[in-house]
N, C-alpha and C positions, 0 to 999 in steps of 0.2 A: 055966357050963351050954353046951350049944354055940348058936349063931347061930338054928340051926333053933327054937328054941322060942323066942326072944325075941317080943314081941307086937305086931303091927302097929299103929307110929305112935311107936316105941319111939325114945328114944336113947339106945345102947349105948356104951360102951369095949370097946374087945376086950383083952381081959386073956393072952393066947396065943394063938400059931397052930401047932396039932398038925402036924409037916408034915418033910420033910427039908428039906436045906439049899437043894436047886432050888425048891422049890415055898413055900417062906418066899421066897426073892427073886421066884417069880410075882407071890406076893399082896404084895408088898414093891414092886413096879412096878403095879400096882392101886391102890398108896393102903391097903390095908390092911397094918398093924403093930401091934404092941404100943404101946398107949394113943390109937390113932384112933380115934374116936368114928363112928359109924356112925347113919343111921337107917333102920326098917325101914318097909320102904312097902307090900310085899306077902309072905306067905308062902302058899303053897300044895303042900303035902305034899313040903315039907320044900327047896322051890325058894324061895331067898330073894330079890327085888329091896332094895338099899339106894341108900341116898345116900351118898356116900363123898367127900371133896373136890369139893365142887360137882357130881359125875359123878353118874347109876343105874348101879348096876352088878349084872349080873343072874346069881347064884351058883345053881348045880344043887346039891341035896343033900349028894353026893358032898364038893364044896368045902365046902358053909358046915357042916358036923359038926365039921370041922377048926378052926372057928374059935372058940375060949372068949369068952364075952362077961363 
């Protein structure tokens, strides 16, 4: 299921990133890769704020739907 569907407060694990190689590299630079644990802080209309690697990261809906959990 996409990250946009994760409940607020849940700790989830990234199963797959659906993107081209350039975008996958960008996600990896942000700390998001297969096996990474994320905590969902907020989700409003598909826009998500997550905690990853000790930092908060805001992802718009377009990016969040590419992350499968």
